[in-house]
C-alpha positions in Angstrom: 47.6 104.1 9.9 44.6 103.7 11.8 44.7 100.8 14.5 41.6 99.3 12.7 43.1 99.2 9.3 46.2 97.7 10.6 44.7 95.2 12.1 42.8 94.4 8.9 46.0 94.0 7.2 47.6 91.9 9.7 45.1 89.8 9.4 44.6 89.3 5.9 48.2 88.7 5.3 47.9 86.1 8.2 45.2 83.7 7.1 46.4 84.6 3.6 48.4 81.3 2.8 45.5 79.1 3.8 43.1 80.6 1.8 44.8 81.1 -1.3 46.8 77.3 -0.9 43.5 75.7 -0.5 41.0 77.6 -2.4 42.8 77.6 -5.5 43.5 73.5 -4.7 39.5 73.2 -4.5 38.9 75.3 -7.6 41.3 73.3 -9.8 40.3 70.1 -8.2 36.8 71.2 -9.1 37.5 71.7 -13.4 39.1 68.2 -13.1 36.8 66.6 -11.9 34.4 67.8 -14.3 36.8 66.9 -17.0 37.4 63.4 -15.9 34.1 62.6 -16.2 33.6 63.4 -19.3 36.0 60.8 -20.5 34.5 57.6 -19.1 31.4 58.5 -21.6 33.2 58.0 -24.1 34.9 54.7 -23.0 33.8 51.5 -25.0 32.9 47.8 -23.9 36.1 45.2 -24.5 35.2 43.3 -27.8 38.7 41.1 -26.6 39.6 40.2 -23.1 43.1 40.0 -22.5 44.7 37.9 -19.8 44.9 39.1 -16.1 46.5 38.6 -13.4 45.9 39.4 -9.7 48.1 39.2 -6.7 46.8 39.4 -3.1 49.6 39.9 -0.9 48.6 38.8 2.7 50.2 38.9 6.0 48.2 37.9 8.7 44.7 38.8 7.1 42.5 35.9 8.3 39.6 38.1 9.1 39.2 40.1 6.0 40.9 37.4 3.3 37.9 35.5 2.6 35.3 38.5 1.2 38.6 39.7 -0.3 38.9 36.5 -2.5 35.1 35.8 -3.3 34.6 39.3 -4.6 37.8 38.6 -6.7 36.4 35.5 -8.1 32.8 36.8 -8.2 34.3 39.5 -11.2 32.3 39.6 -14.5 35.6 39.3 -16.5 35.8 36.2 -17.8 37.2 33.4 -14.9 39.5 31.8 -17.4 41.4 34.8 -18.0 41.8 35.7 -14.4 45.2 34.5 -13.1 44.6 34.9 -9.4 47.7 34.5 -6.7 47.6 34.9 -3.1 51.2 35.8 -1.8 51.7 34.9 1.7 54.6 36.9 3.5 54.8 35.7 7.0 51.6 35.2 8.3 51.3 33.9 11.7 47.4 33.7 12.0 45.1 31.5 10.0 45.2 33.1 7.0 45.9 29.9 5.0 43.6 27.8 7.2 40.7 30.9 6.0 42.2 30.1 1.9 42.1 26.3 2.4 38.3 26.5 3.5 37.1 27.8 0.4 36.7 24.7 -1.8 34.4 25.9 -4.2 36.5 28.3 -5.6 40.4 27.2 -4.1 40.9 25.4 -7.5 40.8 28.8 -9.5 43.4 30.7 -7.0 47.0 29.3 -6.0 48.7 30.3 -2.7 52.4 31.2 -2.5 54.8 31.3 0.7 57.9 33.7 0.2 60.4 34.0 2.7 61.1 37.4 2.2 58.7 39.3 4.6 57.1 42.8 3.5 54.1 44.0 0.8 56.7 44.8 -1.7 58.2 41.2 -1.6 55.2 39.8 -1.8 54.0 42.2 -5.0 57.8 41.4 -6.4 57.1 37.7 -6.5 53.5 38.0 -7.9 55.0 40.6 -10.7 57.4 37.5 -11.7 55.2 34.7 -11.2 52.5 36.3 -13.3 52.2 35.7 -17.3 49.9 38.1 -18.4 49.2 41.3 -20.1 47.7 42.9 -17.1 48.8 43.1 -13.8 46.2 44.1 -10.7 47.6 44.4 -6.7 44.8 44.3 -4.4 45.1 44.0 -0.7 43.5 41.7 1.2 41.4 43.5 3.2 39.4 45.1 -0.1 36.4 44.0 -1.6 36.4 44.6 -5.5 33.0 45.3 -6.7 31.8 42.8 -9.6 32.4 44.9 -12.6 35.9 46.5 -11.3 38.3 44.3 -13.3 36.0 45.0 -16.4 35.6 48.6 -16.2 39.3 49.1 -15.4 40.6 46.5 -18.2 38.1 48.4 -20.8 38.6 52.2 -20.3 42.7 51.2 -20.4 42.1 49.0 -23.7 40.4 52.2 -25.0 43.0 54.3 -23.9 46.6 52.8 -25.2 48.3 55.6 -23.6 47.2 54.8 -20.3 50.2 52.7 -18.4 49.2 52.5 -15.0 45.9 53.2 -12.9 44.4 53.3 -9.8 40.8 52.6 -8.6 38.1 54.2 -6.9 38.4 53.6 -3.5 35.1 53.7 -1.3 35.0 53.2 2.6 32.7 50.2 3.8 29.8 51.7 6.5 31.3 51.1 10.0 29.7 47.9 11.9 26.3 47.7 13.6 27.7 46.8 16.7 30.4 49.7 16.5 30.9 52.5 19.2 29.4 56.1 18.3 32.7 57.1 18.2 33.8 54.8 15.6 31.0 55.7 13.3 31.4 58.7 13.3 35.1 58.3 12.4 34.1 55.6 9.4 31.6 58.4 7.9 34.0 61.2 8.0 36.7 58.7 6.6 34.0 57.8 3.6 33.4 61.7 2.9 37.3 62.1 2.8 37.6 59.2 0.2 34.9 60.3 -1.7 36.4 63.6 -2.3 39.9 62.7 -3.1 39.0 59.9 -5.3 36.1 61.8 -7.0 37.4 65.3 -7.3 41.4 65.5 -6.1 42.6 62.5 -8.0 40.0 62.6 -11.0 41.5 66.4 -11.2 45.2 64.9 -11.1 44.4 62.3 -13.6 43.4 65.3 -15.9 46.8 67.2 -15.6 48.8 63.6 -15.4 50.4 63.9 -11.9 48.7 61.3 -9.8 51.0 61.2 -7.0 50.6 58.1 -5.7 48.9 54.5 -7.1 47.2 53.6 -4.4 49.0 50.1 -2.8 45.1 49.0 -2.0 44.6 48.5 -5.6 46.1 49.0 -9.0 46.1 48.1 -13.0 49.5 47.8 -14.7 50.1 47.2 -18.7 52.8 44.3 -17.6 55.4 45.5 -20.0 55.3 49.1 -18.5 55.8 48.1 -15.2 58.5 46.0 -15.8 60.7 49.0 -17.1 60.7 49.8 -13.4 62.9 48.3 -10.4 59.6 47.1 -9.1 58.1 47.9 -5.9 60.9 49.4 -3.2 61.6 47.3 0.4 63.7 51.0 1.4 60.7 52.6 1.9 57.1 53.1 3.8 56.0 53.8 0.3 56.2 51.3 -2.2 53.4 52.5 -3.6 54.6 56.3 -4.1 58.1 54.9 -5.0 56.7 53.0 -7.8 54.3 55.7 -8.8 57.1 57.9 -9.3 59.4 55.2 -11.6 56.6 55.6 -13.9 57.0 59.0 -14.5 60.7 58.4 -15.1 60.7 55.6 -16.9 57.4 55.2 -19.4 56.8 58.8 -19.9 54.8 58.3 -22.8 52.1 57.2 -20.8 49.6 58.6 -18.4 49.0 57.4 -14.7 44.8 57.9 -13.9 42.3 57.1 -12.1 39.8 55.0 -13.2 36.4 56.0 -11.3 33.8 53.3 -12.1 36.3 50.6 -10.9 35.0 50.4 -7.2 36.9 48.8 -4.4 35.7 49.1 -1.0 37.9 49.5 2.2 37.3 48.6 5.4 37.2 52.1 7.5 40.0 52.7 10.0 39.4 51.3 13.6 39.9 54.3 15.8 42.1 57.7 15.4 45.3 56.1 16.6 45.7 53.4 13.5 44.7 56.4 11.6 47.2 58.9 13.0 50.3 56.2 12.5 48.8 55.5 9.4 48.8 59.3 8.1 52.4 59.6 9.6 53.6 56.6 7.3 52.1 57.8 4.6 54.0 61.5 5.1 56.6 59.9 5.5 56.3 57.9 2.8 56.0 61.0 0.7 58.8 62.4 1.7 61.3 59.3 1.5 59.9 58.5 -2.4 60.8 62.2 -3.4 64.2 61.9 -1.9 64.7 58.9 -4.2 63.6 60.9 -6.8 65.6 64.2 -7.3 65.6 64.2 -11.0 61.7 64.9 -10.6 62.0 67.4 -7.8 63.6 69.5 -10.7 60.5 69.8 -12.4 59.0 73.5 -12.0 56.0 73.8 -9.8 54.7 76.5 -12.3 54.5 73.7 -14.7 50.2 73.0 -15.9 50.8 69.6 -16.7 52.5 66.7 -15.8 53.8 65.6 -11.9 55.9 68.5 -10.3 57.1 67.7 -7.1 58.4 71.3 -6.1 54.6 71.8 -6.1 54.4 68.8 -4.4 56.4 69.7 -1.6 55.8 73.3 -2.0 52.1 72.9 -0.7 52.5 69.9 1.5 55.9 70.9 3.8 57.1 74.4 2.6 53.7 76.1 3.2 52.2 73.7 5.9 54.1 76.0 9.1 52.0 79.1 8.0 49.0 77.3 7.2 49.5 75.4 11.2 50.7 79.3 12.9 46.9 80.5 12.6 45.3 77.1 14.4 48.0 76.6 16.9 49.1 80.2 17.8 46.6 82.3 17.6 45.9 82.6 21.3 49.4 83.6 22.1 48.4 87.3 20.4 46.1 88.2 23.3 49.1 89.2 24.8 50.1 91.8 22.2 46.8 93.7 22.1 44.5 91.5 20.2 41.4 91.0 22.1 39.9 87.3 22.7 36.9 88.3 20.7 38.9 89.2 17.7 40.9 85.6 17.8 37.4 83.7 18.2 36.4 85.3 15.3 39.3 84.9 13.3 38.6 81.4 14.4 35.2 81.5 13.2 36.4 82.9 9.8 39.1 79.9 8.8 36.0 77.5 10.0 33.3 78.8 7.8 35.7 79.2 4.7 36.9 75.3 5.2 33.6 74.7 5.8 32.7 76.2 2.2 35.3 74.3 0.8 33.9 70.9 2.1 30.3 72.0 0.6 32.0 72.6 -2.8 34.3 69.1 -2.7 31.3 67.2 -1.7 28.5 68.8 -3.9 31.3 68.2 -7.0 31.7 64.4 -5.5 28.2 64.0 -5.1 27.2 64.7 -9.0 29.7 61.6 -10.6 29.1 59.4 -7.6 27.6 56.1 -7.8 24.0 55.8 -6.6 24.6 53.9 -3.8 27.5 56.2 -2.9 24.9 59.1 -3.0 22.2 57.7 -0.9 25.2 57.3 2.2 26.4 61.2 1.5 22.8 61.9 1.8 22.1 60.2 4.9 25.5 61.5 6.4 25.1 65.0 5.6 24.5 66.6 8.9 28.4 65.1 9.8 29.6 68.1 6.8 30.2 70.9 10.0 32.8 68.0 11.4 34.7 67.9 8.2 37.0 70.9 8.6 37.8 69.7 11.7 38.5 66.1 10.9 40.8 68.0 8.0 42.6 70.1 10.5 43.3 66.7 12.3 44.8 64.9 9.2 46.5 68.0 8.4 48.3 67.5 12.2 49.0 64.1 11.7 51.0 64.7 8.6 52.6 67.7 10.3 53.7 64.9 12.7 55.1 62.5 9.8 57.6 65.6 8.6 58.9 65.3 12.3 58.9 61.8 12.5 60.9 61.7 9.2 63.5 63.8 10.3 64.5 62.6 13.6 63.6 58.8 13.8 65.1 55.8 11.7 63.6 53.9 9.3 60.4 51.6 10.7 56.8 50.4 8.7 54.8 50.4 12.2 54.2 53.8 13.3 53.9 54.0 17.2 50.2 55.8 17.8 50.5 59.4 19.9 49.6 57.3 23.1 52.4 54.8 22.7 55.2 57.7 22.1 53.4 59.8 24.7 54.4 56.8 27.3 57.3 55.9 25.9 58.8 59.1 26.1 57.6 59.4 29.8 58.8 56.2 30.9 62.0 57.4 29.6 62.4 60.4 31.3 60.8 58.7 34.7 64.1 56.1 34.0 66.5 58.8 33.6 65.0 60.6 37.0 65.2 57.5 38.9 69.1 57.0 37.6 70.0 60.4 38.7 68.5 60.0 41.8 70.0 56.7 42.6 73.3 58.5 41.3 72.9 61.4 43.9 72.1 59.2 46.8 75.4 57.1 46.4 76.9 60.1 45.9 75.7 61.8 49.3 76.7 58.3 50.8 80.2 58.6 50.1 
């Protein structure tokens, strides 16, 4: 075998895993988005409006609570059929004062303060307090589109086999006074959410394999929700845990994404907070999977239905070979591979992932709302940055996997800068102690 042939075979094997895994995923997701979009043309308008309970868990949400409450109060759904509750679980800021100032709509909303802290406590309290056919959770930093509730309930009423659903989340534009780096991050995050909810979750909905009902905005048939143990306080991903409970306790019902039930969320402020968020999500995925080992038994080859085997295989087992090409390619220069060949390999992978992004974004654009389309067109020049953004997110997820193995349970995840400072301080403290002990021994 010639040296050239050996090089070619080596690179084919080396790059095969990321190309196969991500290439097949994007093709399957594309077909799923097409079929999922067709289902919304069959949706009927509501002839009867059932009663709906909306719960807003809040802890130190003074900055965003008013906008959230007003967006719910402005829903096109009949106001007399909306039961709106704000559940406070330990706020130390002016959240209650913000609520108290809403004199024009306050009589339509109730405020409840609970002893237990944590989002799971707040949501479970809301479930027990509610008396409606449908239960909706909305984070206090979200803004609902005026027809979000109407569209969600109409879709579920027209399809009785749907037991729970998540909405379509859109990242809001950054503030005008935001720094350039924050604006770029916000738009990259916007593209990510558009493709995830418009393509990825659309595909999962078609095969009934939605992994997580978004904790930010989801809708449940209350009688289906009460079959579960409700939200679990013992995991950082209570929304994923509840989703997996539904696959066990309500097998005859589907879990989907409703693409015309739109909610807007504020962009992540900086990379450090994005890191903390994604590490927490990845850790939560592993915790939830560990709590539902009965679902792990489902074959990864099944074409319909949730397969935790497939999810864990892609996100964890195949993470290392997908990561190796990124981190360790430069090491191959010590084994006779030229720098130009290494750079060419990086270029090939970058172009591959750029093509993947192009397909995802094109599919998302076809089925997006006009305002979302317009924003995508205005920021098309950021498309070349998306592969780099996705790789960064992937590295954050790998960090979450390591964090889950080595650290005790905690909702708050320190950002990498804080972690580095803590580690250096610990090392410095250890060196000082050793030096002090050595000096004491020498003096003796």
